[in-house]
Residue frames as a rotation matrix with the C-alpha (Angstrom) as fourth column:
MET 1
0.708 -0.400 -0.582 -17.84
-0.246 -0.912 0.327 -12.12
-0.662 -0.088 -0.744 5.75
CYS 2
0.746 -0.455 0.486 -15.41
0.660 0.410 -0.630 -11.86
0.087 0.791 0.606 2.92
LEU 3
0.621 -0.659 -0.424 -11.93
-0.280 -0.692 0.666 -10.49
-0.732 -0.295 -0.614 3.32
ILE 4
0.936 -0.338 0.095 -9.63
0.184 0.243 -0.952 -10.15
0.298 0.909 0.290 0.38
LEU 5
0.516 -0.851 -0.102 -5.90
-0.160 -0.212 0.964 -10.63
-0.842 -0.481 -0.245 0.97
MET 6
0.934 -0.341 0.105 -3.66
0.152 0.113 -0.982 -9.98
0.323 0.933 0.158 -2.02
SER 7
0.554 -0.772 0.312 -0.30
-0.793 -0.375 0.481 -10.74
-0.254 -0.514 -0.819 -0.52
LYS 8
0.268 -0.550 -0.791 2.72
-0.470 0.642 -0.606 -12.81
0.841 0.534 -0.087 -1.14
GLU 9
-0.427 -0.456 0.781 3.07
-0.903 0.161 -0.399 -13.77
0.056 -0.875 -0.480 2.48
GLN 10
-0.867 0.053 -0.496 2.49
0.002 0.995 0.102 -17.42
0.499 0.088 -0.862 3.41
ILE 11
-0.275 0.857 0.436 -1.16
-0.952 -0.180 -0.247 -18.02
-0.133 -0.483 0.865 4.21
ASN 12
-0.996 -0.050 0.078 -2.49
-0.047 0.998 0.045 -21.56
-0.081 0.041 -0.996 4.93
PRO 13
-0.389 0.908 -0.156 -5.90
-0.880 -0.316 0.356 -21.82
0.274 0.275 0.921 3.33
ASP 14
-0.336 0.380 0.862 -8.46
-0.459 0.733 -0.502 -24.30
-0.822 -0.564 -0.072 4.44
PHE 15
0.434 0.461 0.774 -9.68
0.535 0.560 -0.633 -24.75
-0.725 0.688 -0.004 0.81
ILE 16
-0.588 -0.600 -0.543 -8.29
-0.178 -0.559 0.810 -23.88
-0.789 0.573 0.222 -2.60
ILE 17
0.513 0.736 0.441 -10.26
0.387 0.261 -0.885 -23.31
-0.766 0.625 -0.151 -5.76
ASP 18
-0.699 -0.715 -0.018 -8.72
0.234 -0.253 0.939 -23.01
-0.675 0.652 0.344 -9.18
LEU 19
0.314 0.894 -0.319 -10.99
0.044 -0.350 -0.936 -20.87
-0.948 0.280 -0.149 -11.33
GLU 20
-0.190 -0.523 0.831 -8.69
0.816 0.387 0.430 -21.28
-0.547 0.759 0.353 -14.33
GLU 21
-0.959 -0.229 0.164 -9.83
0.280 -0.702 0.655 -19.07
-0.035 0.675 0.737 -17.23
MET 22
-0.065 0.996 -0.059 -13.39
0.995 0.060 -0.081 -18.56
-0.077 -0.064 -0.995 -16.12
GLY 23
-0.594 -0.065 0.802 -14.78
0.333 -0.927 0.172 -15.18
0.733 0.369 0.572 -16.94
CYS 24
-0.766 0.181 0.616 -16.69
-0.509 -0.757 -0.411 -12.73
0.392 -0.628 0.672 -14.76
GLY 25
0.184 0.970 0.157 -20.13
-0.907 0.107 0.407 -14.44
0.378 -0.217 0.900 -14.40
ASP 26
0.651 0.033 -0.758 -18.96
0.005 0.999 0.048 -18.02
0.759 -0.035 0.650 -14.17
LEU 27
-0.407 -0.901 -0.152 -16.01
0.243 0.054 -0.968 -17.06
0.881 -0.431 0.197 -12.04
VAL 28
-0.610 0.238 0.756 -18.10
-0.719 -0.567 -0.402 -15.28
0.332 -0.789 0.517 -9.39
ILE 29
0.515 0.853 -0.087 -20.69
-0.752 0.498 0.432 -18.08
0.412 -0.157 0.897 -9.33
ALA 30
0.392 -0.436 -0.810 -17.99
0.287 0.894 -0.343 -20.74
0.874 -0.098 0.476 -8.82
PHE 31
-0.708 -0.638 0.303 -16.42
-0.041 -0.391 -0.919 -18.53
0.705 -0.663 0.251 -6.06
ILE 32
-0.193 0.720 0.666 -19.79
-0.938 -0.336 0.091 -18.16
0.289 -0.607 0.740 -4.30
LYS 33
0.723 0.435 -0.536 -20.40
-0.342 0.900 0.270 -21.99
0.600 -0.012 0.800 -4.44
ALA 34
-0.018 -0.828 -0.560 -16.93
0.393 0.509 -0.766 -22.62
0.919 -0.234 0.316 -3.01
MET 35
-0.717 -0.244 0.653 -17.60
-0.385 -0.643 -0.662 -20.20
0.582 -0.726 0.367 -0.13
ARG 36
0.216 0.970 0.114 -20.91
-0.635 0.051 0.771 -21.77
0.742 -0.239 0.627 0.93
PRO 37
0.648 0.100 -0.755 -19.46
0.336 0.852 0.401 -24.64
0.683 -0.514 0.519 3.01
LEU 38
-0.424 -0.895 0.140 -16.90
0.292 -0.282 -0.914 -22.43
0.857 -0.347 0.381 4.74
GLU 39
0.500 0.493 -0.713 -17.29
0.847 -0.104 0.522 -21.70
0.183 -0.864 -0.469 8.47
VAL 40
0.945 -0.145 0.294 -16.42
-0.185 -0.976 0.114 -18.36
0.271 -0.162 -0.949 9.99
GLY 41
0.519 -0.838 0.170 -12.65
-0.569 -0.191 0.800 -17.91
-0.638 -0.512 -0.576 10.10
GLN 42
0.282 -0.418 0.863 -11.85
0.582 0.790 0.193 -20.44
-0.763 0.448 0.466 7.36
ILE 43
-0.085 -0.456 -0.886 -9.80
-0.490 -0.755 0.436 -19.29
-0.868 0.471 -0.159 4.45
LEU 44
0.672 0.287 0.682 -10.52
0.474 0.541 -0.694 -19.92
-0.568 0.791 0.228 0.76
LYS 45
-0.322 -0.808 -0.494 -7.68
-0.154 -0.470 0.869 -19.41
-0.934 0.356 0.027 -1.64
ALA 46
0.743 0.618 0.256 -8.80
0.230 0.124 -0.965 -18.64
-0.629 0.776 -0.050 -5.19
ARG 47
-0.516 -0.855 -0.053 -6.54
0.124 -0.136 0.983 -18.86
-0.848 0.501 0.176 -8.26
ALA 48
0.626 0.745 0.232 -7.80
0.408 -0.058 -0.911 -17.25
-0.665 0.665 -0.340 -11.46
LEU 49
-0.407 -0.782 0.473 -6.22
0.810 -0.069 0.583 -16.43
-0.423 0.620 0.661 -14.76
ASP 50
0.314 0.622 0.718 -8.83
0.832 -0.544 0.107 -13.89
0.457 0.564 -0.688 -15.75
LYS 51
-0.694 -0.685 0.222 -7.38
0.530 -0.694 -0.487 -10.43
0.488 -0.220 0.845 -15.22
GLY 52
-0.229 0.686 0.690 -10.72
-0.410 -0.711 0.571 -9.10
0.883 -0.152 0.444 -14.12
ALA 53
0.326 0.368 -0.871 -10.91
0.547 0.678 0.491 -11.56
0.771 -0.636 0.020 -11.20
ALA 54
-0.644 -0.620 -0.447 -8.81
0.733 -0.334 -0.592 -9.21
0.218 -0.710 0.670 -9.03
ALA 55
-0.896 0.379 0.230 -11.65
-0.400 -0.915 -0.052 -6.70
0.191 -0.139 0.972 -9.33
ASP 56
-0.172 0.918 -0.359 -14.64
-0.390 0.271 0.880 -8.96
0.905 0.291 0.311 -9.70
ILE 57
-0.091 0.090 -0.992 -14.15
0.679 0.734 0.004 -11.00
0.728 -0.673 -0.128 -6.46
PRO 58
-0.836 -0.231 -0.497 -13.58
0.540 -0.500 -0.677 -8.04
-0.092 -0.835 0.543 -4.17
ALA 59
-0.774 0.626 0.097 -16.57
-0.537 -0.730 0.423 -6.22
0.335 0.275 0.901 -5.79
TRP 60
0.039 0.795 -0.606 -18.82
0.002 0.606 0.795 -9.19
0.999 -0.032 0.022 -5.02
CYS 61
-0.308 -0.191 -0.932 -17.49
0.863 0.357 -0.358 -9.36
0.401 -0.914 0.054 -1.45
ASN 62
-0.995 -0.028 -0.099 -18.09
0.065 -0.921 -0.384 -5.62
-0.081 -0.388 0.918 -0.91
MET 63
-0.454 0.889 -0.062 -21.60
-0.524 -0.210 0.825 -5.99
0.720 0.408 0.561 -2.28
ARG 64
0.028 0.414 -0.910 -22.26
0.394 0.832 0.391 -8.83
0.919 -0.369 -0.140 0.15
MET 65
-0.592 -0.390 -0.705 -20.96
0.789 -0.101 -0.606 -6.92
0.165 -0.915 0.368 3.11
THR 66
-0.967 0.240 -0.086 -23.17
-0.224 -0.962 -0.158 -3.87
-0.120 -0.134 0.984 2.42
LYS 67
-0.530 0.791 -0.305 -26.27
-0.022 0.347 0.938 -5.97
0.848 0.503 -0.167 1.67
ASN 68
-0.588 0.342 0.733 -29.08
-0.807 -0.308 -0.504 -5.51
0.054 -0.888 0.457 4.20
């Protein structure tokens, strides 16, 4: 399950990934690879400079949640 939190409140992630200036394709692939070892309930914090990341990552998560 993928839950997107876009908040300034303090959240203690289990893992942090810096996606730097990766673009859409590479960014989503790196994000997917970073999520693979996570267990249910763990938090992955992603930092990205690409302005499209704020739309790309939630779109991928929504796609995964509706996939049969």
